[in-house]
MIMARVEX-979098 format. One line per field, with one value per residue: residue number from 1; chain; x, y, z of N, C-alpha, C in turn. Coordinates in Angstrom, 1 decimal. Example, Ala and Ser with C-alpha at 12.3 -4.5 7.8 and 13.67 -1.06 7.14 Angstrom:
residues 2
seq: c(1 2)
mol: c(A A)
n.px: c(13.2 12.8)
n.py: c(-5.7 -2.2)
n.pz: c(7.8 7.1)
ca.px: c(12.3 13.7)
ca.py: c(-4.5 -1.1)
ca.pz: c(7.8 7.1)
c.px: c(13.2 12.9)
c.py: c(-3.3 0.0)
c.pz: c(7.8 7.9)
END
This chain:
residues 243
seq: c(1 2 3 4 5 6 7 8 9 10 11 12 13 14 15 16 17 18 19 20 21 22 23 24 25 26 27 28 29 30 31 32 33 34 35 36 37 38 39 40 41 42 43 44 45 46 47 48 49 50 51 52 53 54 55 56 57 58 59 60 61 62 63 64 65 66 67 68 69 70 71 72 73 74 75 76 77 78 79 80 81 82 83 84 85 86 87 88 89 90 91 92 93 94 95 96 97 98 99 100 101 102 103 104 105 106 107 108 109 110 111 112 113 114 115 116 117 118 119 120 121 122 123 124 125 126 127 128 129 130 131 132 133 134 135 136 137 138 139 140 141 142 143 144 145 146 147 148 149 150 151 152 153 154 155 156 157 158 159 160 161 162 163 164 165 166 167 168 169 170 171 172 173 174 175 176 177 178 179 180 181 182 183 184 185 186 187 188 189 190 191 192 193 194 195 196 197 198 199 200 201 202 203 204 205 206 207 208 209 210 211 212 213 214 215 216 217 218 219 220 221 222 223 224 225 226 227 228 229 230 231 232 233 234 235 236 237 238 239 240 241 242 243)
mol: c(A A A A A A A A A A A A A A A A A A A A A A A A A A A A A A A A A A A A A A A A A A A A A A A A A A A A A A A A A A A A A A A A A A A A A A A A A A A A A A A A A A A A A A A A A A A A A A A A A A A A A A A A A A A A A A A A A A A A A A A A A A A A A A A A A A A A A A A A A A A A A A A A A A A A A A A A A A A A A A A A A A A A A A A A A A A A A A A A A A A A A A A A A A A A A A A A A A A A A A A A A A A A A A A A A A A A A A A A A A A A A A A A A A A A A A A A A A A A A A A A A A A)
n.px: c(14.8 14.5 17.1 17.5 15.8 17.1 19.5 18.5 17.5 19.9 21.2 19.6 20.0 22.1 21.1 18.8 19.8 21.2 19.2 17.9 19.6 19.0 18.0 14.9 12.3 12.2 13.6 16.4 19.8 22.7 25.9 29.5 31.3 31.4 34.0 35.2 35.0 37.8 38.8 38.5 41.3 42.5 41.9 44.7 45.0 43.6 44.9 47.4 46.7 46.0 48.5 49.9 49.7 48.4 49.7 48.2 49.2 50.6 52.9 53.5 55.1 55.1 55.1 54.2 52.1 50.8 48.3 47.7 45.4 44.8 43.8 45.0 45.8 47.2 49.3 51.7 52.5 52.1 51.2 48.6 47.9 49.6 51.9 53.2 55.7 56.3 56.8 55.4 54.4 52.7 51.0 49.2 46.6 44.8 41.5 39.0 37.6 37.0 37.9 40.3 42.5 44.4 47.5 49.0 51.9 53.1 55.1 55.5 57.8 59.1 59.1 56.8 55.8 55.9 56.6 55.0 53.5 51.9 50.0 48.0 45.1 42.9 40.7 40.7 38.7 38.1 38.5 40.0 43.3 43.6 43.5 43.3 44.3 43.7 42.5 40.1 39.7 38.7 39.4 39.2 40.0 41.3 43.3 46.3 47.7 50.5 52.1 54.7 56.6 59.2 61.2 61.3 63.0 65.4 68.5 70.5 73.6 75.1 74.1 71.7 68.1 66.1 64.2 62.2 59.4 57.8 59.0 58.6 56.3 53.8 51.5 48.9 46.6 43.6 42.2 40.1 40.4 39.6 39.3 40.0 41.2 43.3 44.7 47.3 48.4 51.5 53.2 53.3 53.7 54.2 52.8 51.4 50.1 47.7 46.3 43.8 43.0 41.4 42.0 40.8 41.1 41.0 42.8 45.1 46.8 49.8 51.8 54.7 56.1 58.1 56.5 53.9 51.6 50.1 47.1 45.4 42.6 42.0 40.8 42.2 42.7 43.6 44.6 45.4 47.7 48.8 51.4 52.4 54.3 53.5 54.0 53.1 53.6 53.8 53.1 54.3 52.4 52.9 52.5 50.1 51.2 53.9 54.2)
n.py: c(-16.7 -14.2 -13.8 -15.6 -14.5 -12.1 -13.1 -14.3 -12.2 -10.7 -12.5 -12.6 -10.0 -9.3 -10.6 -9.2 -6.6 -7.1 -7.8 -5.4 -4.1 -5.1 -4.2 -2.8 -3.5 -1.2 0.7 3.0 2.6 4.0 4.3 4.5 6.6 5.1 3.4 4.7 3.1 2.0 3.8 2.6 1.8 4.4 4.5 4.0 5.9 8.2 8.7 9.4 11.7 13.4 13.9 15.9 19.3 20.8 23.4 26.5 27.7 26.9 26.0 25.8 24.5 24.3 22.8 24.1 23.8 25.3 25.8 28.1 30.4 33.0 35.8 37.0 39.7 39.9 41.3 40.1 38.6 37.0 34.4 32.5 30.4 28.5 26.5 26.6 26.4 26.5 27.7 27.8 29.3 28.9 30.2 29.2 29.7 28.4 29.0 28.0 24.7 23.9 25.8 27.9 30.7 31.9 32.7 33.1 33.0 33.0 32.0 31.7 30.6 29.0 27.9 28.8 32.1 34.1 35.4 34.9 36.2 36.0 37.2 36.0 36.0 34.4 31.7 28.4 25.6 22.9 19.8 19.8 18.6 15.3 12.0 10.7 9.9 11.0 14.1 16.0 19.2 22.6 25.5 29.0 32.1 35.5 37.4 39.3 39.7 39.6 39.8 39.4 39.9 37.6 38.8 41.3 44.2 43.2 43.5 44.4 43.4 45.7 47.0 48.3 48.6 46.0 46.7 45.4 43.1 42.0 43.2 45.0 44.7 44.2 43.0 43.4 42.7 41.9 38.9 35.9 32.9 29.5 26.2 22.7 20.0 17.4 16.2 14.3 12.9 11.8 11.8 13.1 15.8 16.4 16.5 15.6 17.5 17.9 19.5 20.9 23.8 26.8 29.9 33.0 36.1 39.6 41.4 44.1 45.1 46.5 48.4 49.9 52.1 54.0 55.5 55.5 54.8 51.9 50.6 47.9 45.8 42.5 39.1 36.6 33.2 30.5 27.1 25.2 22.9 21.7 20.3 19.7 20.1 20.1 21.6 21.4 22.4 20.9 21.0 19.5 18.3 18.2 15.5 15.4 14.6 15.4 18.0)
n.pz: c(78.5 77.4 76.7 74.6 72.7 72.1 71.0 68.7 67.2 66.7 65.2 62.9 61.9 59.9 57.6 57.1 56.6 54.2 52.6 52.3 50.5 48.0 44.8 44.0 41.6 38.9 40.3 40.6 40.2 41.4 40.2 39.9 37.4 34.2 32.5 29.5 26.3 24.3 21.4 18.0 15.8 13.5 10.0 7.7 5.5 6.5 8.9 7.9 6.5 8.5 9.6 8.4 7.0 4.2 2.2 1.1 -1.2 -4.4 -7.0 -10.5 -13.4 -16.9 -20.2 -23.4 -26.2 -29.0 -31.4 -33.7 -35.1 -37.3 -39.2 -42.5 -42.2 -39.8 -38.7 -38.5 -40.7 -43.9 -43.3 -41.9 -40.2 -37.8 -35.9 -32.6 -30.0 -26.4 -23.1 -19.7 -16.6 -13.5 -10.8 -8.0 -5.8 -3.2 -2.5 -1.6 -0.9 -3.4 -5.3 -6.8 -7.0 -9.8 -11.5 -14.6 -16.6 -19.8 -22.6 -26.0 -28.2 -30.0 -33.3 -36.0 -37.2 -35.3 -32.0 -29.1 -26.1 -22.9 -20.2 -17.6 -15.6 -13.4 -12.5 -11.1 -11.0 -9.0 -7.1 -3.8 -3.0 -1.7 -0.4 -2.9 -6.3 -8.9 -10.2 -11.6 -13.3 -14.1 -16.0 -16.1 -17.4 -18.0 -20.1 -21.1 -24.2 -26.2 -29.4 -31.7 -34.7 -35.7 -37.1 -36.1 -35.4 -36.6 -38.4 -41.2 -42.8 -42.6 -40.5 -40.6 -40.3 -41.6 -44.4 -46.0 -46.3 -43.3 -41.1 -39.1 -37.6 -35.2 -32.6 -30.2 -27.4 -25.6 -24.2 -23.7 -21.9 -21.7 -20.4 -19.7 -17.6 -16.2 -13.2 -11.8 -9.0 -7.9 -5.8 -2.3 -2.5 -5.2 -8.5 -11.7 -14.4 -17.0 -19.7 -21.9 -23.7 -24.9 -26.5 -27.1 -28.5 -29.0 -31.1 -31.9 -34.6 -35.6 -37.7 -38.2 -40.3 -42.6 -44.3 -43.3 -40.6 -39.7 -38.4 -37.5 -36.7 -35.5 -35.0 -32.9 -32.6 -30.5 -29.9 -27.3 -25.7 -22.7 -20.6 -17.4 -14.4 -11.0 -7.9 -4.6 -1.5 1.8 5.4 8.3 11.0 14.4 16.7 19.4 21.9 21.6 21.5)
ca.px: c(13.9 14.8 18.4 17.3 15.2 18.1 20.4 17.8 17.4 21.2 21.5 18.9 20.3 22.9 20.2 17.9 20.5 21.5 17.9 17.6 20.4 18.5 17.3 13.5 12.0 12.0 14.5 17.7 21.1 23.8 27.2 30.5 31.4 31.9 35.2 34.9 35.7 38.8 38.4 39.2 42.4 42.1 42.5 46.0 44.9 43.1 46.0 48.5 46.2 46.0 49.8 50.4 48.7 48.8 49.7 47.3 50.0 51.3 53.4 53.5 55.8 54.5 55.3 53.0 52.0 49.7 47.9 47.2 44.7 44.6 43.6 46.2 46.2 47.5 50.4 52.9 52.9 51.0 50.8 47.4 47.9 50.9 52.1 54.4 56.0 56.8 56.8 54.5 54.5 51.4 50.9 47.8 46.3 43.6 40.5 38.0 37.9 36.8 38.2 41.6 42.9 45.6 48.2 49.8 52.8 53.5 55.9 55.7 59.0 59.7 58.2 55.8 56.4 55.8 56.8 53.8 53.6 50.7 49.8 46.6 44.6 41.6 40.3 40.6 37.6 38.4 38.6 41.3 44.1 43.3 44.3 43.1 45.3 43.2 41.6 39.7 39.6 38.2 40.0 38.6 41.0 41.4 44.7 46.8 48.5 51.3 52.7 55.5 57.3 60.5 62.1 61.2 64.3 66.6 69.3 71.3 75.1 75.6 73.6 70.5 66.9 65.6 62.9 61.2 58.6 57.0 60.0 58.3 54.9 53.5 50.1 48.6 45.2 43.0 41.4 39.6 40.9 38.8 39.9 39.8 42.3 43.4 45.9 47.7 49.3 52.3 53.8 52.5 53.8 54.3 51.7 51.5 48.9 47.6 45.1 43.4 42.4 41.1 42.2 40.1 41.5 40.8 44.2 45.3 48.0 50.4 53.0 55.4 57.0 58.5 55.5 52.6 51.4 48.9 46.5 44.3 42.1 41.6 40.6 43.2 42.3 44.7 44.2 46.7 47.9 49.9 51.8 53.2 54.7 53.0 54.5 52.3 54.3 53.0 53.8 54.0 51.8 53.4 51.5 49.7 52.1 55.2 54.2)
ca.py: c(-16.5 -13.0 -13.9 -16.3 -13.6 -11.2 -13.8 -14.5 -10.9 -10.4 -13.4 -12.2 -8.6 -9.2 -11.0 -8.0 -5.5 -7.5 -7.8 -4.0 -3.7 -5.7 -3.2 -3.1 -3.3 0.2 1.6 3.4 2.3 5.0 3.8 5.5 6.7 4.0 3.7 4.7 2.1 2.5 4.0 1.7 2.5 5.1 3.9 4.5 7.2 9.3 9.0 10.1 13.0 14.3 14.1 17.1 20.3 21.2 24.9 27.0 28.2 25.9 26.6 24.8 24.8 23.4 23.0 24.6 23.6 26.1 25.9 29.5 30.8 34.4 36.3 37.5 41.0 39.7 42.1 39.3 38.2 36.4 33.1 32.7 29.3 28.0 25.8 27.1 25.7 27.4 27.4 28.6 29.2 29.2 30.3 28.8 30.0 27.8 29.8 27.1 23.3 23.6 26.9 28.5 31.9 31.5 33.6 32.4 33.8 32.1 32.5 30.7 31.2 28.0 27.6 29.8 33.4 35.1 35.1 35.3 36.2 36.3 37.3 35.6 35.8 33.7 30.7 26.9 24.9 21.4 19.4 19.9 17.4 14.4 10.7 10.2 10.1 11.8 15.3 16.9 20.7 23.5 26.8 30.2 33.2 36.6 37.7 40.3 38.9 40.4 39.0 40.2 39.1 37.2 39.7 42.6 44.7 42.7 44.5 43.8 43.2 47.0 47.5 49.0 47.8 45.4 47.4 44.6 42.1 42.4 43.2 46.0 44.5 43.5 43.1 43.2 42.8 41.1 37.8 35.0 31.5 28.5 24.9 21.6 19.1 16.4 16.2 13.0 13.0 10.7 11.9 13.9 17.2 16.6 15.9 15.9 18.1 17.9 20.3 21.5 25.1 27.7 31.3 33.9 37.4 40.7 42.0 45.3 44.9 47.8 48.3 51.2 52.3 55.4 56.3 55.6 53.9 51.1 50.0 47.0 44.9 41.1 38.1 35.5 31.9 29.5 25.9 25.0 21.7 21.9 19.2 20.4 19.5 21.0 21.5 21.9 22.0 20.6 21.2 18.5 18.7 17.4 14.8 16.1 14.3 15.8 19.5)
ca.pz: c(77.4 76.8 76.1 73.3 71.7 71.7 70.1 67.4 66.5 66.3 64.1 61.7 61.5 58.6 56.5 56.8 56.0 52.9 51.8 52.0 49.4 46.8 44.1 43.7 40.2 38.6 41.1 39.9 41.0 41.0 40.2 39.5 36.0 33.5 31.7 28.0 25.5 23.5 20.0 17.0 15.1 12.3 8.7 7.4 4.7 7.4 9.8 7.2 6.1 9.7 10.0 7.8 6.5 2.8 2.1 0.1 -2.4 -5.2 -8.3 -11.6 -14.6 -17.9 -21.6 -24.1 -27.6 -29.5 -32.8 -33.8 -36.3 -37.4 -40.6 -43.1 -41.7 -38.4 -38.2 -38.4 -42.0 -44.7 -42.7 -41.1 -39.3 -37.5 -34.6 -31.9 -28.7 -25.4 -21.6 -18.9 -15.1 -12.9 -9.3 -7.7 -4.4 -2.8 -1.8 -1.0 -1.2 -4.8 -6.2 -6.6 -7.9 -10.6 -12.3 -15.5 -17.5 -20.8 -23.7 -27.1 -28.9 -31.0 -34.4 -36.4 -37.6 -34.3 -30.6 -28.4 -24.6 -22.3 -18.7 -17.5 -14.2 -13.4 -11.4 -11.4 -10.3 -8.9 -5.7 -3.1 -2.9 -0.6 -0.6 -4.2 -7.3 -10.0 -9.8 -12.7 -13.1 -15.2 -15.9 -16.7 -17.2 -18.9 -20.3 -22.0 -25.2 -27.2 -30.4 -32.7 -35.8 -35.4 -37.7 -35.6 -34.9 -37.3 -39.2 -42.3 -42.4 -42.4 -39.2 -40.9 -40.2 -42.8 -44.7 -46.7 -45.6 -42.2 -40.1 -38.1 -37.2 -33.9 -32.3 -28.8 -27.1 -24.5 -24.6 -22.7 -21.9 -21.1 -20.7 -18.7 -17.6 -15.2 -12.3 -11.3 -7.8 -7.7 -4.4 -1.5 -2.9 -6.7 -9.4 -13.1 -14.9 -18.5 -20.0 -23.2 -23.5 -26.1 -26.3 -28.1 -28.2 -30.0 -31.3 -32.7 -35.3 -35.9 -38.7 -38.3 -41.5 -42.9 -45.0 -42.6 -39.4 -40.0 -37.2 -37.9 -35.7 -35.9 -33.9 -32.9 -31.9 -30.3 -29.2 -26.5 -24.9 -21.7 -19.7 -16.4 -13.1 -10.0 -6.6 -3.5 -0.2 3.0 6.6 9.2 12.3 15.5 17.5 20.7 23.0 21.3 21.5)
c.px: c(14.3 16.2 18.3 16.7 16.2 19.1 19.8 17.8 18.8 21.6 20.8 19.2 21.0 22.0 19.3 18.6 20.9 20.3 17.5 18.4 19.9 17.7 15.9 13.3 11.6 12.9 15.8 18.8 22.1 25.1 28.2 30.6 32.0 33.1 34.9 35.7 36.7 38.4 39.1 40.3 41.9 42.7 43.8 45.9 44.5 44.2 47.1 48.0 46.3 47.5 50.5 49.3 49.2 48.7 48.7 48.0 50.7 51.8 53.5 54.3 55.3 55.0 54.0 53.1 50.7 49.5 47.1 46.6 44.4 44.5 44.9 46.7 46.5 48.6 51.7 53.4 51.8 50.5 49.6 47.2 49.2 50.9 53.3 54.5 56.5 56.7 55.8 54.8 53.2 51.6 49.4 47.6 44.9 42.7 39.5 38.4 37.7 37.2 39.5 41.7 44.2 46.1 49.1 50.7 53.3 54.3 56.0 56.7 59.6 58.7 57.3 56.5 56.5 56.2 55.6 54.0 52.3 50.9 48.3 46.3 43.2 41.4 40.4 39.6 37.9 38.6 40.0 42.0 43.7 44.1 44.0 44.3 44.9 42.3 41.3 39.6 39.2 38.9 39.2 39.5 40.7 42.9 45.0 47.8 49.2 52.0 53.5 56.3 58.7 61.6 62.1 62.5 65.5 67.2 70.1 72.8 75.7 75.0 72.3 69.3 66.5 64.3 61.9 60.5 57.9 57.9 59.6 56.9 54.8 52.0 49.9 47.1 44.9 42.2 40.9 40.1 40.0 39.4 39.5 41.0 42.2 44.7 46.1 48.7 50.1 53.2 52.9 52.6 53.9 53.2 51.9 50.1 48.9 46.2 45.0 42.7 42.3 41.3 41.6 40.4 41.2 42.1 44.1 46.7 48.5 51.7 53.6 56.4 57.3 57.3 54.3 52.6 50.1 48.4 45.3 43.9 41.7 41.4 41.6 42.6 43.5 44.2 45.5 46.6 49.0 50.1 52.8 53.5 54.3 53.6 53.7 52.9 53.3 53.8 53.4 53.4 52.2 52.2 51.3 50.7 53.6 55.3 54.8)
c.py: c(-15.3 -13.0 -14.6 -15.4 -12.6 -11.8 -14.0 -13.3 -10.5 -11.3 -13.1 -10.8 -8.6 -9.6 -9.9 -6.9 -5.9 -7.5 -6.4 -3.5 -4.2 -4.6 -3.7 -2.9 -1.8 1.2 1.9 3.2 3.2 4.3 4.8 5.6 5.5 4.3 3.6 3.6 2.7 2.7 3.0 2.5 3.2 4.4 4.7 5.8 8.4 9.7 9.8 11.5 13.9 14.6 15.3 18.0 20.8 22.8 25.3 27.4 27.0 26.6 25.4 25.3 23.8 23.8 23.3 24.4 24.4 26.0 27.2 29.7 32.3 34.8 36.8 38.8 41.0 40.6 41.4 39.0 37.6 35.1 33.3 31.5 28.7 27.3 26.3 26.4 26.7 26.8 28.3 28.3 29.6 29.2 30.1 29.0 29.4 28.7 29.0 25.7 23.0 24.7 27.5 29.8 31.6 32.7 32.9 33.4 32.8 32.8 31.4 31.3 30.2 27.7 28.8 31.1 34.4 34.5 35.7 35.2 36.6 36.4 37.1 35.5 35.2 32.8 29.3 26.3 23.4 21.1 19.6 18.6 16.6 13.1 10.1 10.5 11.1 12.9 16.1 18.3 21.4 24.8 27.8 31.4 34.3 36.9 38.8 39.5 39.9 39.4 39.9 39.3 38.7 38.1 41.1 43.1 44.1 43.7 43.7 43.8 44.6 47.7 48.3 48.1 47.3 46.0 46.5 43.6 42.7 42.6 44.2 45.9 43.8 43.7 42.8 43.3 42.0 40.0 37.0 33.6 30.6 27.1 23.9 20.7 18.1 16.4 14.8 13.2 11.7 10.7 12.9 15.4 17.5 15.9 16.4 16.5 18.1 18.6 20.7 22.8 25.9 29.1 32.1 35.3 38.4 41.5 43.2 45.2 46.3 47.6 49.7 51.2 53.8 56.2 56.5 54.6 53.2 50.5 49.2 46.1 43.5 40.2 36.9 34.4 31.0 28.3 25.4 23.6 22.0 20.6 19.8 19.6 20.5 20.6 22.2 21.5 21.7 20.8 20.2 19.0 17.7 16.7 15.5 15.8 14.8 17.3 20.0)
c.pz: c(76.6 76.1 74.7 72.3 71.2 70.7 68.7 66.6 65.9 65.1 62.8 61.1 60.1 57.4 56.1 56.1 54.5 52.0 51.4 50.8 48.1 46.1 43.8 42.2 39.9 39.4 40.3 40.8 40.5 41.2 39.8 38.0 35.3 32.6 30.2 27.3 24.6 22.0 19.1 16.3 13.9 11.1 8.4 6.6 5.6 8.3 9.1 6.8 7.3 10.2 9.4 7.3 5.2 2.8 1.0 -1.3 -3.1 -6.4 -9.3 -12.8 -15.7 -19.3 -22.3 -25.6 -28.1 -31.0 -33.0 -35.1 -36.3 -38.9 -41.2 -42.7 -40.2 -37.8 -38.1 -39.8 -42.8 -44.2 -41.8 -40.1 -39.1 -36.1 -33.9 -30.5 -27.7 -24.0 -20.9 -17.4 -14.5 -11.4 -9.0 -6.2 -4.1 -2.0 -1.0 -1.3 -2.7 -5.8 -5.8 -7.5 -8.5 -11.3 -13.2 -16.3 -18.5 -21.9 -24.8 -28.1 -29.9 -32.0 -34.7 -36.7 -36.5 -32.9 -29.9 -26.9 -24.1 -20.8 -18.4 -16.0 -14.3 -12.2 -12.0 -10.4 -10.2 -7.4 -5.1 -3.0 -1.6 -0.8 -2.0 -5.1 -8.4 -9.6 -11.1 -12.3 -14.3 -15.0 -16.7 -16.4 -18.3 -19.0 -21.2 -22.9 -26.1 -28.1 -31.4 -33.6 -35.3 -36.0 -37.2 -35.0 -35.6 -38.2 -40.2 -41.8 -42.2 -41.1 -39.4 -40.8 -41.6 -43.2 -45.3 -45.8 -44.4 -40.9 -39.0 -37.6 -35.9 -33.6 -30.8 -28.6 -25.9 -25.0 -23.4 -22.9 -21.1 -21.4 -19.5 -18.8 -16.4 -14.5 -11.8 -10.2 -7.7 -6.4 -3.6 -1.9 -4.4 -7.4 -10.8 -13.6 -16.4 -18.8 -21.4 -23.0 -24.9 -25.7 -27.5 -27.7 -29.3 -30.0 -32.1 -33.3 -35.8 -36.8 -38.8 -39.4 -41.7 -43.4 -44.1 -41.4 -39.6 -38.7 -37.6 -36.7 -36.2 -34.7 -34.0 -32.0 -31.7 -29.5 -28.6 -25.8 -24.0 -20.9 -18.7 -15.2 -12.0 -8.7 -5.5 -2.2 0.9 4.2 7.6 10.5 13.4 16.2 18.8 21.8 22.8 21.3 22.8)
END
C-alpha cells in the first residue's frame, strides 16, 4: 500500500512542477534582452548628405553690369549717366546656417567715361546648401569706391600730359550696397548666382590743375546686375567601418 502511494506521488511530481511555472495573472516574467529591430534604410539624399562635409569657405567670380548715375560735377566729365561692364570676386565664409561674412573686390573697366573699383565687406543672409537646387539670399555691404577718368595720366605725342578736358580728375568715397539674388546648385560643389543690387555712395571729386585744386562732393548711384560661378569645396567623411 505504501509502495503504491510513493509511486503515485512520483508520477504526479512533474505535473506539479510544470504547473508552478505557469505565470499567474499580474505577475512579471523576466526574460533576456530583446533583439532590436533593424533600422529602415536611409533615403538617398540624406545618405549622400552624410557622406561629405561642406567647408565654410567658398569663392565666387562674377561678371558685373552697372548703370551709373552721377551729377555733372562728378569729377569725371560732363556725362552724368552711363553703363559700364566689369568683373568681381567674392570670398564667402559661412558663420551660421543662415548667415555668411563676405568680401568683394570689383572693377568696372569697359564702357563709360570712368574706371571704377570697389572693396566691399558685409554679410549674405540665406540658407545653407543642402539637397535643394534653389537658394534665395539677401546682401548687405559697405564699401570703398574709387573712380577716375579714362584719360587720367594720358599724354600727347610729345610725352606731355593732355591739359584740356577732364584728364586729371578722379573721385573716391564710401558707400552702402544692398541687394538680393538667387543661387542655383547644378553640382555638389558648383552653383550659379544671379543678383541685383544698388550702390549709394558719397564721393569726393578732385581736379588737380596748375591753377588750382578743386574738391567737390557729390552722390553716386549705381544699379548693378551680377552673374557668377560659385565654388564651395566639400570633404568626404569615411564610413565608420573604414576608419
